[in-house]
PDB file of N, H, CA, C and O in Angstrom:
ATOM      1  N   LEU A   1     100.585  89.085 -88.522  1.00  0.00           N
ATOM      2  CA  LEU A   1     102.020  88.695 -88.076  1.00  0.00           C
ATOM      3  C   LEU A   1     102.080  88.712 -86.668  1.00  0.00           C
ATOM      4  O   LEU A   1     102.859  87.948 -86.098  1.00  0.00           O
ATOM      5  N   ILE A   2     101.259  89.592 -85.945  1.00  0.00           N
ATOM      6  H   ILE A   2     100.626  90.213 -86.408  1.00  0.00           H
ATOM      7  CA  ILE A   2     101.427  89.484 -84.528  1.00  0.00           C
ATOM      8  C   ILE A   2     100.990  88.134 -83.914  1.00  0.00           C
ATOM      9  O   ILE A   2     101.473  87.710 -82.865  1.00  0.00           O
ATOM     10  N   ALA A   3     100.027  87.472 -84.647  1.00  0.00           N
ATOM     11  H   ALA A   3      99.634  87.817 -85.499  1.00  0.00           H
ATOM     12  CA  ALA A   3      99.516  86.046 -83.994  1.00  0.00           C
ATOM     13  C   ALA A   3     100.672  85.169 -84.297  1.00  0.00           C
ATOM     14  O   ALA A   3     100.981  84.360 -83.422  1.00  0.00           O
ATOM     15  N   SER A   4     101.384  85.199 -85.432  1.00  0.00           N
ATOM     16  H   SER A   4     101.133  85.856 -86.142  1.00  0.00           H
ATOM     17  CA  SER A   4     102.355  84.268 -85.866  1.00  0.00           C
ATOM     18  C   SER A   4     103.549  84.397 -84.803  1.00  0.00           C
ATOM     19  O   SER A   4     104.118  83.401 -84.356  1.00  0.00           O
ATOM     20  N   GLU A   5     103.885  85.727 -84.429  1.00  0.00           N
ATOM     21  H   GLU A   5     103.422  86.536 -84.792  1.00  0.00           H
ATOM     22  CA  GLU A   5     104.977  85.883 -83.494  1.00  0.00           C
ATOM     23  C   GLU A   5     104.566  85.271 -82.123  1.00  0.00           C
ATOM     24  O   GLU A   5     105.350  84.542 -81.515  1.00  0.00           O
ATOM     25  N   ASN A   6     103.408  85.554 -81.672  1.00  0.00           N
ATOM     26  H   ASN A   6     102.771  86.146 -82.165  1.00  0.00           H
ATOM     27  CA  ASN A   6     102.992  85.084 -80.398  1.00  0.00           C
ATOM     28  C   ASN A   6     103.169  83.490 -80.326  1.00  0.00           C
ATOM     29  O   ASN A   6     103.647  82.946 -79.330  1.00  0.00           O
ATOM     30  N   GLU A   7     102.779  82.846 -81.368  1.00  0.00           N
ATOM     31  H   GLU A   7     102.391  83.288 -82.177  1.00  0.00           H
ATOM     32  CA  GLU A   7     102.923  81.413 -81.319  1.00  0.00           C
ATOM     33  C   GLU A   7     104.445  81.027 -81.307  1.00  0.00           C
ATOM     34  O   GLU A   7     104.807  80.084 -80.604  1.00  0.00           O
ATOM     35  N   SER A   8     105.188  81.609 -81.935  1.00  0.00           N
ATOM     36  H   SER A   8     104.894  82.375 -82.506  1.00  0.00           H
ATOM     37  CA  SER A   8     106.706  81.288 -81.924  1.00  0.00           C
ATOM     38  C   SER A   8     107.125  81.623 -80.554  1.00  0.00           C
ATOM     39  O   SER A   8     107.919  80.855 -80.012  1.00  0.00           O
ATOM     40  N   VAL A   9     106.728  82.609 -79.947  1.00  0.00           N
ATOM     41  H   VAL A   9     106.083  83.234 -80.388  1.00  0.00           H
ATOM     42  CA  VAL A   9     107.212  82.947 -78.585  1.00  0.00           C
ATOM     43  C   VAL A   9     106.773  81.903 -77.534  1.00  0.00           C
ATOM     44  O   VAL A   9     107.426  81.661 -76.519  1.00  0.00           O
ATOM     45  N   ARG A  10     105.615  81.307 -77.864  1.00  0.00           N
ATOM     46  H   ARG A  10     105.084  81.503 -78.689  1.00  0.00           H
ATOM     47  CA  ARG A  10     104.967  80.389 -76.840  1.00  0.00           C
ATOM     48  C   ARG A  10     105.704  79.036 -76.938  1.00  0.00           C
ATOM     49  O   ARG A  10     105.162  78.102 -76.347  1.00  0.00           O
ATOM     50  N   TRP A  11     106.802  78.801 -77.563  1.00  0.00           N
ATOM     51  H   TRP A  11     107.242  79.560 -78.043  1.00  0.00           H
ATOM     52  CA  TRP A  11     107.282  77.431 -77.753  1.00  0.00           C
ATOM     53  C   TRP A  11     108.224  77.290 -76.549  1.00  0.00           C
ATOM     54  O   TRP A  11     108.706  78.261 -75.966  1.00  0.00           O
ATOM     55  N   THR A  12     108.460  75.948 -76.204  1.00  0.00           N
ATOM     56  H   THR A  12     108.068  75.159 -76.678  1.00  0.00           H
ATOM     57  CA  THR A  12     109.485  75.660 -75.125  1.00  0.00           C
ATOM     58  C   THR A  12     110.744  74.882 -75.720  1.00  0.00           C
ATOM     59  O   THR A  12     110.679  74.146 -76.705  1.00  0.00           O
ATOM     60  N   THR A  13     111.835  75.133 -75.027  1.00  0.00           N
ATOM     61  H   THR A  13     111.888  75.731 -74.227  1.00  0.00           H
ATOM     62  CA  THR A  13     113.082  74.486 -75.463  1.00  0.00           C
ATOM     63  C   THR A  13     112.990  73.031 -75.010  1.00  0.00           C
ATOM     64  O   THR A  13     112.095  72.658 -74.251  1.00  0.00           O
ATOM     65  N   PRO A  14     113.893  72.250 -75.468  1.00  0.00           N
ATOM     66  CA  PRO A  14     113.915  70.699 -75.188  1.00  0.00           C
ATOM     67  C   PRO A  14     114.229  70.597 -73.724  1.00  0.00           C
ATOM     68  O   PRO A  14     113.928  69.542 -73.165  1.00  0.00           O
ATOM     69  N   LEU A  15     114.784  71.535 -73.044  1.00  0.00           N
ATOM     70  H   LEU A  15     115.028  72.392 -73.497  1.00  0.00           H
ATOM     71  CA  LEU A  15     115.204  71.460 -71.772  1.00  0.00           C
ATOM     72  C   LEU A  15     113.898  71.722 -70.788  1.00  0.00           C
ATOM     73  O   LEU A  15     113.926  71.413 -69.597  1.00  0.00           O
ATOM     74  N   GLY A  16     112.859  72.271 -71.369  1.00  0.00           N
ATOM     75  H   GLY A  16     112.837  72.522 -72.337  1.00  0.00           H
ATOM     76  CA  GLY A  16     111.666  72.451 -70.581  1.00  0.00           C
ATOM     77  C   GLY A  16     111.660  73.957 -70.186  1.00  0.00           C
ATOM     78  O   GLY A  16     110.790  74.346 -69.407  1.00  0.00           O
ATOM     79  N   LEU A  17     112.490  74.735 -70.630  1.00  0.00           N
ATOM     80  H   LEU A  17     113.197  74.419 -71.263  1.00  0.00           H
ATOM     81  CA  LEU A  17     112.367  76.145 -70.284  1.00  0.00           C
ATOM     82  C   LEU A  17     111.738  77.009 -71.282  1.00  0.00           C
ATOM     83  O   LEU A  17     112.034  76.918 -72.473  1.00  0.00           O
ATOM     84  N   PRO A  18     110.844  77.880 -70.817  1.00  0.00           N
ATOM     85  CA  PRO A  18     110.118  78.832 -71.763  1.00  0.00           C
ATOM     86  C   PRO A  18     110.909  79.827 -72.400  1.00  0.00           C
ATOM     87  O   PRO A  18     111.668  80.483 -71.686  1.00  0.00           O
ATOM     88  N   VAL A  19     110.856  80.070 -73.722  1.00  0.00           N
ATOM     89  H   VAL A  19     110.240  79.537 -74.301  1.00  0.00           H
ATOM     90  CA  VAL A  19     111.599  81.166 -74.411  1.00  0.00           C
ATOM     91  C   VAL A  19     110.715  82.225 -74.856  1.00  0.00           C
ATOM     92  O   VAL A  19     110.529  82.481 -76.046  1.00  0.00           O
ATOM     93  N   LEU A  20     110.135  82.882 -73.821  1.00  0.00           N
ATOM     94  H   LEU A  20     110.286  82.674 -72.855  1.00  0.00           H
ATOM     95  CA  LEU A  20     109.259  84.025 -74.126  1.00  0.00           C
ATOM     96  C   LEU A  20     110.093  85.299 -74.150  1.00  0.00           C
ATOM     97  O   LEU A  20     109.870  86.142 -75.019  1.00  0.00           O
ATOM     98  N   GLN A  21     111.058  85.480 -73.223  1.00  0.00           N
ATOM     99  H   GLN A  21     111.240  84.795 -72.517  1.00  0.00           H
ATOM    100  CA  GLN A  21     111.740  86.598 -73.060  1.00  0.00           C
ATOM    101  C   GLN A  21     112.707  86.866 -74.309  1.00  0.00           C
ATOM    102  O   GLN A  21     112.615  87.908 -74.958  1.00  0.00           O
ATOM    103  N   PRO A  22     113.585  85.925 -74.591  1.00  0.00           N
ATOM    104  CA  PRO A  22     114.623  86.177 -75.730  1.00  0.00           C
ATOM    105  C   PRO A  22     113.809  86.308 -76.951  1.00  0.00           C
ATOM    106  O   PRO A  22     114.111  87.221 -77.719  1.00  0.00           O
ATOM    107  N   TYR A  23     112.791  85.508 -77.258  1.00  0.00           N
ATOM    108  H   TYR A  23     112.546  84.766 -76.634  1.00  0.00           H
ATOM    109  CA  TYR A  23     111.994  85.681 -78.565  1.00  0.00           C
ATOM    110  C   TYR A  23     111.281  87.020 -78.578  1.00  0.00           C
ATOM    111  O   TYR A  23     111.257  87.682 -79.616  1.00  0.00           O
ATOM    112  N   ARG A  24     110.718  87.432 -77.497  1.00  0.00           N
ATOM    113  H   ARG A  24     110.738  86.894 -76.654  1.00  0.00           H
ATOM    114  CA  ARG A  24     109.977  88.632 -77.503  1.00  0.00           C
ATOM    115  C   ARG A  24     110.943  89.879 -77.654  1.00  0.00           C
ATOM    116  O   ARG A  24     110.544  90.899 -78.216  1.00  0.00           O
ATOM    117  N   LYS A  25     112.077  89.783 -77.197  1.00  0.00           N
ATOM    118  H   LYS A  25     112.401  88.954 -76.741  1.00  0.00           H
ATOM    119  CA  LYS A  25     113.146  90.938 -77.282  1.00  0.00           C
ATOM    120  C   LYS A  25     113.459  91.002 -78.846  1.00  0.00           C
ATOM    121  O   LYS A  25     113.505  92.072 -79.453  1.00  0.00           O
ATOM    122  N   LYS A  26     113.666  89.787 -79.429  1.00  0.00           N
ATOM    123  H   LYS A  26     113.629  88.918 -78.936  1.00  0.00           H
ATOM    124  CA  LYS A  26     114.137  89.770 -80.839  1.00  0.00           C
ATOM    125  C   LYS A  26     112.971  90.317 -81.667  1.00  0.00           C
ATOM    126  O   LYS A  26     113.183  91.156 -82.542  1.00  0.00           O
ATOM    127  N   GLY A  27     111.838  89.890 -81.426  1.00  0.00           N
ATOM    128  H   GLY A  27     111.666  89.209 -80.714  1.00  0.00           H
ATOM    129  CA  GLY A  27     110.600  90.246 -82.321  1.00  0.00           C
ATOM    130  C   GLY A  27     110.521  91.893 -82.187  1.00  0.00           C
ATOM    131  O   GLY A  27     110.207  92.593 -83.150  1.00  0.00           O
ATOM    132  N   ARG A  28     110.831  92.419 -80.920  1.00  0.00           N
ATOM    133  H   ARG A  28     111.086  91.851 -80.138  1.00  0.00           H
ATOM    134  CA  ARG A  28     110.589  93.744 -80.848  1.00  0.00           C
ATOM    135  C   ARG A  28     111.659  94.552 -81.647  1.00  0.00           C
ATOM    136  O   ARG A  28     111.405  95.577 -82.280  1.00  0.00           O
ATOM    137  N   CYS A  29     112.874  93.971 -81.543  1.00  0.00           N
ATOM    138  H   CYS A  29     113.080  93.139 -81.029  1.00  0.00           H
ATOM    139  CA  CYS A  29     113.912  94.574 -82.300  1.00  0.00           C
ATOM    140  C   CYS A  29     113.699  94.605 -83.795  1.00  0.00           C
ATOM    141  O   CYS A  29     114.049  95.581 -84.459  1.00  0.00           O
ATOM    142  N   LEU A  30     113.119  93.526 -84.336  1.00  0.00           N
ATOM    143  H   LEU A  30     112.834  92.733 -83.797  1.00  0.00           H
ATOM    144  CA  LEU A  30     112.874  93.423 -85.789  1.00  0.00           C
ATOM    145  C   LEU A  30     111.775  94.518 -86.093  1.00  0.00           C
ATOM    146  O   LEU A  30     111.359  94.673 -87.241  1.00  0.00           O
TER     147      LEU A  30
END
């Protein structure tokens, strides 16, 4: 599950901004 989460957190938004912080925080909350 950790590997899958890492991949999801490594994705970038259409604007070209990395979404590692928001996703990482959500993953930790879950």
